[in-house]
C-alpha positions as CSV (number, residue, x, y, z in Angstrom):
1,X,0.0,0.0,0.0
2,X,1.3,3.5,-0.9
3,X,1.3,5.1,2.5
4,X,2.1,8.6,1.2
5,X,-0.7,8.5,-1.3
6,X,-3.1,7.3,1.4
7,X,-2.0,10.2,3.6
8,X,-2.6,12.7,0.9
9,X,-6.1,11.3,0.2
10,X,-7.1,11.3,3.8
11,X,-5.8,14.8,4.3
12,X,-7.7,16.0,1.2
13,X,-10.9,14.3,2.2
14,X,-10.6,15.4,5.8
15,X,-11.8,18.9,5.0
16,X,-15.5,19.6,4.7
17,X,-15.1,22.0,1.7
18,X,-13.0,19.6,-0.2
19,X,-15.5,16.8,0.4
20,X,-18.3,19.2,-0.9
21,X,-16.2,20.0,-4.0
22,X,-15.8,16.2,-4.7
23,X,-19.5,15.6,-4.1
24,X,-20.4,18.4,-6.6
25,X,-18.1,17.1,-9.2
26,X,-19.5,13.5,-8.9
27,X,-23.1,14.8,-9.0
28,X,-22.6,17.4,-11.8
29,X,-19.6,16.2,-13.7
30,X,-16.7,18.4,-14.7
31,X,-17.1,22.0,-13.7
32,X,-15.1,25.2,-14.3
33,X,-13.2,26.5,-11.4
34,X,-15.5,29.6,-11.4
35,X,-18.5,27.3,-11.4
36,X,-17.3,25.5,-8.4
37,X,-16.5,28.7,-6.6
38,X,-20.0,29.9,-7.1
39,X,-21.2,27.2,-4.7
40,X,-19.1,28.5,-1.8
41,X,-19.0,31.6,0.3
42,X,-15.2,32.1,-0.2
43,X,-12.9,33.7,-2.7
44,X,-11.9,32.1,-6.0
45,X,-8.4,31.9,-4.7
46,X,-9.5,29.9,-1.6
47,X,-11.4,27.5,-3.8
48,X,-8.4,27.1,-6.0
49,X,-6.3,26.2,-3.0
50,X,-8.7,23.5,-2.1
51,X,-8.7,22.2,-5.7
52,X,-4.9,22.1,-5.5
53,X,-4.9,19.8,-2.5
54,X,-7.4,17.6,-4.2
55,X,-5.2,17.5,-7.3
56,X,-2.1,16.6,-5.2
57,X,-4.1,13.7,-3.8
58,X,-5.1,12.6,-7.3
59,X,-8.8,13.0,-6.5
60,X,-9.4,15.6,-9.2
61,X,-7.9,16.3,-12.6
62,X,-7.7,19.7,-14.4
63,X,-8.3,20.2,-18.1
64,X,-7.5,23.6,-19.6
65,X,-9.3,25.0,-22.6
66,X,-8.0,28.4,-23.4
67,X,-8.4,30.4,-20.2
68,X,-11.0,28.0,-18.7
69,X,-10.0,25.4,-16.3
70,X,-12.3,22.4,-15.9
71,X,-12.1,20.2,-12.8
72,X,-13.2,16.5,-12.8
73,X,-13.5,14.0,-10.0
74,X,-11.1,11.0,-10.1
75,X,-12.4,8.3,-7.7
76,X,-9.9,5.6,-8.5
77,X,-7.5,6.7,-5.7
78,X,-10.2,6.1,-3.2
79,X,-9.6,2.4,-3.6
80,X,-6.5,2.9,-1.3
81,X,-8.8,4.1,1.5
82,X,-11.2,1.2,0.8
83,X,-8.2,-1.2,1.2
84,X,-7.0,0.4,4.4
85,X,-10.5,0.3,5.9
86,X,-10.9,-3.3,4.9
87,X,-7.6,-4.1,6.7
88,X,-8.9,-2.4,9.8
89,X,-12.2,-4.2,9.6
90,X,-10.5,-7.6,9.3
91,X,-8.3,-6.9,12.3
92,X,-11.3,-6.0,14.4
93,X,-13.2,-9.1,13.2
94,X,-10.3,-11.3,14.2
95,X,-10.1,-9.7,17.6
96,X,-13.9,-10.0,18.1
97,X,-13.8,-13.6,17.1
98,X,-11.0,-14.3,19.6
99,X,-13.0,-12.5,22.3
100,X,-16.1,-14.5,21.5
101,X,-14.1,-17.7,21.7
102,X,-12.6,-16.7,25.0
103,X,-16.0,-15.9,26.4
104,X,-17.5,-19.2,25.2
105,X,-14.7,-21.2,26.7
106,X,-15.3,-19.5,30.1
107,X,-18.9,-20.7,30.2
Protein backbone atom coordinates (compact mmCIF):
# COMPACT_ATOMS: atom_id res chain seq x y z
CA UNK A 1 0.00 0.00 0.00
CA UNK A 2 1.28 3.47 -0.89
CA UNK A 3 1.25 5.13 2.54
CA UNK A 4 2.13 8.59 1.18
CA UNK A 5 -0.72 8.50 -1.32
CA UNK A 6 -3.12 7.28 1.37
CA UNK A 7 -2.04 10.15 3.64
CA UNK A 8 -2.61 12.70 0.86
CA UNK A 9 -6.08 11.28 0.16
CA UNK A 10 -7.08 11.27 3.83
CA UNK A 11 -5.76 14.82 4.28
CA UNK A 12 -7.66 16.03 1.23
CA UNK A 13 -10.88 14.26 2.23
CA UNK A 14 -10.55 15.43 5.84
CA UNK A 15 -11.78 18.91 4.98
CA UNK A 16 -15.51 19.62 4.65
CA UNK A 17 -15.11 22.04 1.73
CA UNK A 18 -13.00 19.58 -0.24
CA UNK A 19 -15.54 16.80 0.36
CA UNK A 20 -18.26 19.16 -0.87
CA UNK A 21 -16.22 19.95 -3.99
CA UNK A 22 -15.80 16.22 -4.71
CA UNK A 23 -19.52 15.63 -4.15
CA UNK A 24 -20.43 18.44 -6.57
CA UNK A 25 -18.07 17.07 -9.20
CA UNK A 26 -19.47 13.55 -8.88
CA UNK A 27 -23.06 14.81 -9.02
CA UNK A 28 -22.64 17.36 -11.82
CA UNK A 29 -19.60 16.17 -13.75
CA UNK A 30 -16.65 18.38 -14.68
CA UNK A 31 -17.06 22.03 -13.73
CA UNK A 32 -15.13 25.21 -14.35
CA UNK A 33 -13.23 26.52 -11.36
CA UNK A 34 -15.46 29.60 -11.37
CA UNK A 35 -18.53 27.35 -11.44
CA UNK A 36 -17.26 25.47 -8.39
CA UNK A 37 -16.45 28.71 -6.57
CA UNK A 38 -20.04 29.92 -7.07
CA UNK A 39 -21.20 27.20 -4.66
CA UNK A 40 -19.08 28.49 -1.78
CA UNK A 41 -18.97 31.63 0.31
CA UNK A 42 -15.23 32.14 -0.19
CA UNK A 43 -12.88 33.72 -2.68
CA UNK A 44 -11.93 32.11 -5.98
CA UNK A 45 -8.37 31.94 -4.67
CA UNK A 46 -9.49 29.94 -1.61
CA UNK A 47 -11.43 27.47 -3.76
CA UNK A 48 -8.38 27.14 -6.02
CA UNK A 49 -6.26 26.21 -3.00
CA UNK A 50 -8.74 23.47 -2.07
CA UNK A 51 -8.67 22.19 -5.66
CA UNK A 52 -4.86 22.12 -5.54
CA UNK A 53 -4.94 19.84 -2.47
CA UNK A 54 -7.43 17.55 -4.24
CA UNK A 55 -5.18 17.50 -7.32
CA UNK A 56 -2.13 16.59 -5.24
CA UNK A 57 -4.11 13.68 -3.79
CA UNK A 58 -5.13 12.57 -7.30
CA UNK A 59 -8.82 13.03 -6.48
CA UNK A 60 -9.42 15.57 -9.24
CA UNK A 61 -7.92 16.32 -12.63
CA UNK A 62 -7.71 19.65 -14.42
CA UNK A 63 -8.26 20.21 -18.13
CA UNK A 64 -7.48 23.62 -19.59
CA UNK A 65 -9.27 24.98 -22.63
CA UNK A 66 -8.00 28.45 -23.39
CA UNK A 67 -8.44 30.42 -20.18
CA UNK A 68 -11.02 28.04 -18.73
CA UNK A 69 -9.99 25.37 -16.26
CA UNK A 70 -12.32 22.38 -15.92
CA UNK A 71 -12.08 20.18 -12.84
CA UNK A 72 -13.24 16.54 -12.84
CA UNK A 73 -13.48 13.99 -10.03
CA UNK A 74 -11.13 10.99 -10.06
CA UNK A 75 -12.44 8.35 -7.69
CA UNK A 76 -9.94 5.58 -8.50
CA UNK A 77 -7.52 6.71 -5.74
CA UNK A 78 -10.24 6.09 -3.15
CA UNK A 79 -9.55 2.37 -3.59
CA UNK A 80 -6.52 2.93 -1.34
CA UNK A 81 -8.81 4.06 1.48
CA UNK A 82 -11.16 1.15 0.83
CA UNK A 83 -8.23 -1.24 1.16
CA UNK A 84 -7.04 0.39 4.36
CA UNK A 85 -10.52 0.31 5.92
CA UNK A 86 -10.88 -3.34 4.88
CA UNK A 87 -7.62 -4.13 6.72
CA UNK A 88 -8.90 -2.37 9.83
CA UNK A 89 -12.19 -4.24 9.62
CA UNK A 90 -10.49 -7.61 9.27
CA UNK A 91 -8.27 -6.90 12.30
CA UNK A 92 -11.31 -6.04 14.40
CA UNK A 93 -13.19 -9.08 13.17
CA UNK A 94 -10.28 -11.31 14.23
CA UNK A 95 -10.14 -9.66 17.64
CA UNK A 96 -13.89 -9.98 18.14
CA UNK A 97 -13.79 -13.63 17.12
CA UNK A 98 -10.98 -14.26 19.60
CA UNK A 99 -12.95 -12.48 22.33
CA UNK A 100 -16.06 -14.50 21.52
CA UNK A 101 -14.07 -17.75 21.68
CA UNK A 102 -12.60 -16.71 25.02
CA UNK A 103 -16.03 -15.89 26.44
CA UNK A 104 -17.52 -19.16 25.19
CA UNK A 105 -14.65 -21.17 26.69
CA UNK A 106 -15.25 -19.52 30.09
CA UNK A 107 -18.91 -20.66 30.17
